[in-house]
VOVEX-123929 format. One record per residue (C-alpha): residue in three letters; z, y, x. Coordinates in steps of 0.5 Angstrom, whole numbers, plus 500, padded with zeros to 3 digits. Each point is the difference from the previous one (the first is absolute). Layout:
AlaZYX/...
//
This chain:
Unk268338255/Unk494497496/Unk495505503/Unk503499507/Unk499492500/Unk492500500/Unk500506505/Unk505496505/Unk495494499/Unk494503501/Unk503503507/Unk503493502/Unk493498499/Unk497505504/Unk505499505/Unk498493500/Unk493501501/Unk501505506/Unk505495503/Unk496494499/Unk497499507/Unk507499502/Unk502495495/Unk507503499/Unk504506497/Unk502506504/Unk508502499/Unk498506496/Unk496496495/Unk506494500/Unk505505498/Unk496503495/Unk499493497/Unk507498501/Unk502507496/Unk497497494/Unk504496494/Unk499493501/Unk495498494/Unk496506503/Unk500498507/Unk498493498/Unk494502496/Unk498505506/Unk501494505/Unk495495496/Unk495506500/Unk501501507/Unk499492502/Unk494500495/Unk496506504/Unk502497507/Unk498493498/Unk493503498/Unk499505506/Unk502494505/Unk495496497/Unk494505500/Unk502502508/Unk499492502/Unk494499503/Unk499493496/Unk506498497/Unk502492500/Unk501500493/Unk493501499/Unk496496506/Unk493500500/Unk497493497/Unk495496503/Unk496497495/Unk498493500/Unk493499502/Unk499507503/Unk495500506/Unk503503506/Unk497504506/Unk498495505/Unk504500507/Unk498499507/Unk504494500/Unk497497494/Unk497494503/Unk506496499/Unk500501493/Unk493499499/Unk500493504/Unk505497495/Unk497503494/Unk495494500/Unk506495503/Unk500495494/Unk492499501/Unk497495505/Unk497503506/Unk493496498/Unk497499494/Unk497493502/Unk507498502/Unk503500494/Unk502493496/Unk501499493/Unk506496502/Unk503505504/Unk499507499/Unk505506499/Unk497506496/Unk505505499/Unk499506504/Unk507502504/Unk503507499/Unk506502505/Unk507499497/Unk504505498/Unk496506500/Unk499500492/Unk508502500/Unk497507500/Unk495499495/Unk502503493/Unk506504498/Unk506500505/Unk505503495/Unk504493501/Unk501503507/Unk502507499/Unk507502501/Unk504502494/Unk505505501/Unk505498494/Unk503494504/Unk507500504/Unk499503507/Unk502495505/Unk507502503/Unk497500507/Unk495506498/Unk500505505/Unk501507497/Unk495505502/Unk497507499/Unk498501493/Unk504494497/Unk504502493/Unk507499500/Unk503500493/Unk508501500/Unk504500494/Unk507503500/Unk505497495/Unk508500499/Unk503507501/Unk493503500/Unk494498497/Unk493502503/Unk493497502/Unk496502505/Unk493498502/Unk499502508/Unk495499505/Unk501499507/Unk497506504/Unk495500506/Unk505500505/Unk504494497/Unk505504496/Unk503499493/Unk503506497/Unk505497495/Unk504506496/Unk507501501/Unk500495506/Unk495504505/Unk494497504/Unk500493502/Unk495497505/Unk497493497/Unk494499504/Unk499493503/Unk506498496/Unk499493496/Unk501501492/Unk507496501/Unk502505505/Unk498506496/Unk504498494/Unk506498504/Unk500507504/Unk499504493/Unk506496496/Unk505501506/Unk498507501/Unk501501492/Unk507497500/Unk502504506/Unk498507498/Unk500499492/Unk507498498/Unk499496493/Unk493499501/Unk496494501/Unk492500501/Unk495495499/Unk494500504/Unk493498499/Unk492501502/Unk495504496/Unk493501502/Unk499497507/Unk496504505/Unk493499502/Unk497499507/Unk494500504/Unk497494503/Unk494498504/Unk495494498/Unk495498506/Unk496494502/Unk496496496/Unk502503493/Unk495502494/Unk503507500/Unk503502507/Unk504507500/Unk507503499/Unk503498493/Unk506503497/Unk505494497/Unk506499497/Unk506499505/Unk501493497/Unk493498502/Unk499494504/Unk494497504/Unk497497494/Unk500506496/Unk497504505/Unk494495501/Unk499501492/Unk500508501/Unk494499505/Unk496496496/Unk502493504/Unk497497506/Unk493499502/Unk497493501/Unk499502507/Unk508501500/Unk505496502/Unk505497494/Unk505497505/Unk501505505/Unk502507497/Unk504504504/Unk505505498/Unk501505506/Unk505506501/Unk500505506/Unk494496503/Unk504493500/Unk499494495/Unk506499496/Unk498495495/Unk494495499/Unk498498493/Unk496493499/Unk497501493/Unk499492500/Unk508499499/Unk500504494/Unk493497497/Unk502493502/Unk507500500/Unk503506496/Unk504502506/Unk501508500/Unk505500506/Unk495503504/Unk498506495/Unk504505504/Unk502507497/Unk496506502/Unk503506504/Unk497507500/Unk494500505/Unk499493501/Unk493497502/Unk498494496/Unk494497505/Unk496494498/Unk496497506/Unk493496499/Unk501493497/Unk501495505/Unk498492500/Unk496498494/Unk500493497/Unk496498494/Unk502494496/Unk496498494/Unk499494495/Unk506496496/Unk505505502/Unk504504495/Unk499506503/Unk493500504/Unk499506504/Unk500504507/Unk507500503/Unk503504506/Unk504496504/Unk504501506/Unk500496507/Unk500493500/Unk500498493/Unk498493498/Unk496497494/Unk506498497/Unk503507500/Unk493503497/Unk500495494/Unk507502498/Unk497507500/Unk495498496/Unk505497495/Unk499493502/Unk494495498/Unk498499493/Unk500493496/Unk493499501/Unk500501508/Unk497495504/Unk502502507/Unk498494504/Unk493503500/Unk502507502/Unk496505504/Unk501506505/Unk495505501/Unk501503507/Unk496505505/Unk499496506/Unk500503507/Unk493501500/Unk500504494/Unk497495495/Unk504497494/Unk502493500/Unk503495495/Unk505496502/Unk502494495/Unk508499500/Unk504495496/Unk506505498/Unk503495496/Unk503498506/Unk507504502/Unk498500508/Unk493504498/Unk504505496/Unk504502506/Unk494502503/Unk499508501/Unk495504497/Unk495505504/Unk498507498/Unk494499495/Unk501493498/Unk498498493/Unk504494497/Unk496496495/Unk504495495/Unk495496496/Unk502497493/Unk500493498/Unk494497497/Unk500501492/Unk498493500/Unk505495497/Unk501493503/Unk502494497/Unk498501493/Unk496496495/Unk496504494/Unk500498493/Unk495503496/Unk496499493/Unk503498493/Unk507499502/Unk506503498/Unk503503506/Unk494501505/Unk502503507/Unk502498507/Unk505494501/Unk503498507/Unk497495504/Unk504494503/Unk498494504/Unk498494496/Unk499505493/Unk495497495/Unk497503493/Unk506497496/Unk505504504/Unk496507498/Unk499497493/Unk506496498/Unk498499493/Unk494501495/Unk504506496/Unk499504506/Unk492500498/Unk497504495/Unk498497493/Unk493501502/Unk500497507/Unk495495502/Unk504494501/Unk494496503/Unk498504506/Unk504505504/Unk498502507/Unk504500507/Unk496505505/Unk502500507/Unk498504506/Unk500498507/Unk504505504/Unk496499506/Unk493499498/Unk501504493/Unk496494497/Unk501500492/Unk501493497/Unk502497493/Unk503495497/Unk501498493/Unk505497496/Unk502498492/Unk506503497/Unk500495495/Unk500494505/Unk505503504/Unk505502494/Unk498495494/Unk498494505/Unk504501506/Unk495499504/Unk502502507/Unk493500503/Unk499507496/Unk507503503/Unk496503506/Unk504502506/Unk500507502/Unk499504506/Unk502507501/Unk496506496/Unk497495496/Unk497502493/Unk502496494/Unk495502494/Unk501498493/Unk494502496/Unk500501492/Unk497495496/Unk497505495/Unk493498499/Unk494506501/Unk494501496/Unk494497503/Unk496504496/Unk503507503/Unk496505502/Unk502506505/Unk499507499/Unk493500501/Unk499495494/Unk498494505/Unk503493500/Unk506499505/Unk498495505/Unk504494502/Unk503504506/Unk502506496/Unk504495495/Unk504497505/Unk503507501/Unk504498493/Unk504497505/Unk503505503/Unk500500508/Unk495494500/Unk494504501/Unk504504506/Unk501493503/Unk493497499/Unk497507504/Unk505499506/Unk497492500/Unk493503500/Unk501505505/Unk504496505/Unk494494500/Unk496499506/Unk494495502/Unk505495502/Unk505501495/Unk496501493/Unk504504495/Unk505496496/Unk497502493/Unk498495494/Unk497503493/Unk501497493/Unk495502495/Unk499499492/Unk505497495/Unk507501503/Unk505505499/Unk500504506/Unk493499504/Unk499503506/Unk501499508/Unk506497502/Unk503498507/Unk498494503/Unk507496502/Unk500495506/Unk499494495/Unk497503493/Unk497495496/Unk496502493/Unk506498496/Unk504506504/Unk494505499/Unk500499492/Unk508500500/Unk499507504/Unk496503495/Unk505498495/Unk496494497/Unk495499495/Unk498504494/Unk499497493/Unk493500500/Unk499497507/Unk496494502/Unk506495503/Unk495494502/Unk496503505/Unk499506504/Unk496502506/Unk502502507/Unk495504504/Unk501499508/Unk497504506/Unk499497506/Unk498503507/Unk496495503/Unk503501507/Unk498508499/Unk493499499/Unk499501493/Unk504500494/Unk499495494/Unk504499493/Unk502493498/Unk501499492/Unk506495499/Unk501497493/Unk508500499/Unk503495495/Unk506504497/Unk503495497/Unk501496506/Unk502506504/Unk505502496/Unk503493498/Unk507498503/Unk496494504/Unk494505502/Unk500497508/Unk494502503/Unk497502494/Unk503507500/Unk495503505/Unk503504506/Unk498507500/Unk497504506/Unk498507502/Unk495503495/Unk501495495/Unk498502493/Unk502496494/Unk497502493/Unk504497494/Unk494500494/Unk501501493/Unk500495494/Unk493499498/Unk499504493/Unk507503500/Unk500506496/Unk506504498/Unk501502493/Unk495504497/Unk500504494/Unk496505495/Unk503505495/Unk497501493/Unk502506496/Unk498503494/Unk497497494/Unk502492501/Unk505497496/Unk504498506/Unk499505505/Unk504499507/Unk499497507/Unk497493500/Unk500495506/Unk493498501/Unk497493504/Unk495500505/Unk493501497/Unk503502493/Unk495504495/Unk502507497/Unk498497493/Unk505494501/Unk506506502/Unk498504494/Unk501493496/Unk507499503/Unk501507498/Unk499499492/Unk493503500/Unk498507498/Unk503504494/Unk497502494/Unk500507503/Unk497498507/Unk494504502/Unk497495505/Unk494504502/Unk505505503/Unk504495504/Unk502502507/Unk500495506/Unk503502506/Unk500496507/Unk504502506/Unk495498505/Unk495504497/Unk505506500/Unk501499508/Unk492500501/Unk499506495/Unk506504504/Unk496498507/Unk494502497/Unk503507497/Unk502501507/Unk494499503/Unk496504495/Unk505506501/Unk499500507/Unk492500500/Unk500506494/Unk505504504/Unk495499506/Unk494502496/Unk503506497/Unk502503507/Unk493499502/Unk497503494/Unk505506500/Unk497502507/Unk493499498/Unk500507495/Unk492499499/Unk501493497/Unk505500495/Unk503506496/Unk507502501/Unk501498493/Unk498493501/Unk505500506/Unk506502496/Unk498495494/Unk499494505/Unk507502503/Unk503500493/Unk498493499/Unk503498507/Unk506503498/Unk500496494/Unk499494504/Unk506501504/Unk504499494/Unk497494497/Unk503494501/Unk496493499/Unk501496494/Unk497493501/Unk496499494/Unk496494498/Unk495501495/Unk500494495/Unk497498493/Unk506498497/Unk497498493/Unk495495504/Unk506497504/Unk504499493/Unk494497497/Unk499496506/Unk493502502/Unk503502507/Unk507500504/Unk503502506/Unk505497505/Unk507504500/Unk504501507/Unk506502502/Unk502507498/Unk495501494/Unk501505494/Unk497500493/Unk501506496/Unk497499492/Unk500506496/Unk500502493/Unk493502497/Unk499507503/Unk498506496/Unk498505504/Unk493502505/Unk501503506/Unk496505503/Unk501502508/Unk496504505/Unk495506500/Unk501502493/Unk503506497/Unk506497497/Unk502493503/Unk504497495/Unk501494495/Unk497499493/Unk502496494/Unk495495499/Unk495501495/Unk495494498/Unk493501502/Unk500506505/Unk497500506/Unk502502507/Unk496506499/Unk504502494/Unk506499504/Unk498504505/Unk498506495/Unk507499497/Unk503502507/Unk496506501/Unk494497503/Unk498500507/Unk501505506/Unk495503505/Unk503495505/Unk499494496/Unk494494501/Unk497498494/Unk496494503/Unk507497503/Unk504500493/Unk503493500/Unk505497495/Unk506495502/Unk501495494/Unk508499498/Unk499493504/Unk498504507/Unk493499499/Unk495505502/Unk494502496/Unk495505504/Unk494503498/Unk495496505/Unk501495494/Unk495503496/Unk501495494/Unk508503499/Unk498507500/Unk495501495/Unk497507498/Unk506502496/Unk505497504/Unk505494501/Unk504498494/Unk508501503/Unk505495498/Unk508501500/Unk503500506/Unk493502504/Unk500506505/Unk494504501/Unk500503508/Unk496506501/Unk499500508/Unk498507504/Unk493501502/Unk500497507/Unk494504502/Unk504506501/Unk503497506/Unk495495502/Unk503500508/Unk506496497/Unk497493499/Unk506497498/Unk501505494/Unk497495494/Unk504494503/Unk506504501/Unk500503493/Unk499493496/Unk505497504/Unk505505498/Unk498500493/Unk501493500/Unk507500503/Unk502505496/Unk498497493/Unk503493502/Unk507504502/Unk499504493/Unk499493497/Unk506497503/Unk505506499/Unk498501492/Unk503493499/
//
């Protein structure tokens, strides 16, 4: 029996393969299957079902469970009727570019509604066989019927309806079932079992369902014949064929049977309302026909689903709105447009107010494009608060609103807010002219002055400025001092207002701008109010600085003399009278182009200091008076100590450092230019000379100016001479030096311990002597105090050499004759060594 079971299984599988075309078992095969024990028979039936399912899948031309997927964006072949599609591809654009308006434009390109349903994977719409079979399902050839007997006799059968519509049931005989509903089939089998098999009950269900062939024709992506499941509907078949082409209709899909239309499908009902009542089930031989698209109407702009829609006859604009999902909240239907093809074949625009219900009841025509424009982004009836406030932003405007309604208390201002000067900027909605009005928050809150509680208009801007003073000596990125109009930018937004006032000026209406310079906190250009006086301009500029001369100022006024020429007039202004509480006529009214200059107090000086370091009894920083001498400052510092060496004192001055830095920059540029020119003239200078010059240039690039001023401190201390100190000066008094330095073109540049009586030649010999590049005639000595002794002064250079003192430096320059074209060589090398020695003297402290 163990050997027989596999043979029987193989025989059954083979017989199933030979009978797969009929989708049923013969009587002999059924008898063999029934003769098997129950466990083996169930195993054989499972194998048979699997094999038949595979064969059925392979024999189908294209199964519904694996329909063709139309990928999104895949280009399709052009059709003869593609003119309709191309006509609406640009439906969201206006016909002519010059007719576009920024306030009314619809930029979205419209697409035909519904056709993207067939893009992507359609697995959601594929029929599933493991679902309950409807009771009205009609039995046909190829359906599998599962019958289970229980009671006196237990058995289970999987039977197939033969081609002639007969179901062969063991122990009951053949039974014609084709054309019966599933409910009728169950009732018939159960009653027949009760009649012929006493004590046995039956349970009937359906297994695998038959396949059937249908035809997809018309404007579908892949027309042809398809094998589909018997549970398939119209929508399933549409997905099998890859969907409908853009020139096919979505609203009139016809189901034909025996040459007659038995049902129509409107996909809009499914897509817009979710209604599947017209999705009819298919039968073998059915034809699904998709006719060409019907009337097309586009709707663009502020609707929820802008697209091109296929409509039926007598469709109103309101119905089209409903198809498009309704209007968006930004829609402004009062200025809608309809683009329509006239009887002359040209496009025409029709302005229509679609906010009225009677207009929405009008019918649309084929080819119409309805544009619903959006409301403007501009906000109406608001007042904007900006600047040094706690809560900047837009506030609702009401009739009769004033400053106090927007800024109800001083706590709403930042601590740095300027209480003396604020601005209200208005713009005429008709002419677009900008005007300004100034007010004082201090007068409004502290003195309850209603004159400063200005009446506001819609879209006014309240600008509260920051009172933080700016540095009048500030410089920009280029190192240039800021001009007055640039300093105005410290008050954020004021420069923009001034520029606008200048831009709107004309010969009849000069620019409403005045200027204040000098010793005020915020010098610059300010808007000229309707009744602005000198005191108002001073208040706008933040008031006087501590060094301002508050008795008198200068007002420069320009007059055009009836447009013949322009003269300037200098008007002395008494600031004491203008700023007093009873100023009256003394407070001069300002005019266009006026410029007020606030002077500085005569001989006003900032605090000036000098720093003394080294060998004094009380080193530190000292505040000096104007004209104070260096000897006086040293005396205030307690004088020099016993270890001090005044001959090697270093005196630094900031103004000299800046001048020295500027000269170094020019020198580097000129030397670089000479090296470039000399390198081209190969016969005028050797390559070695160019390299030497380039090395010196590289050293100059890294050299920083020190600003050393050579002084004779012993003579100053003895009262023989003296210098006046200024702010930023620095004096360094070192201890007595013990070394002599040799630099330049010697074999071993270094410092040597000072030995009394040795000359500069002796120290050069201690450093290995001169190199081949050395210039013997240009050797010079830099004394400890910075003075230079050269060979031209023959009295200092006896034949045996000059006696060197402690702290001196012997400089041996390079022979400049080897690089004759470089005219700046000597000067450059001397400056370089001098700066290097000064820096070394400072760093050695």
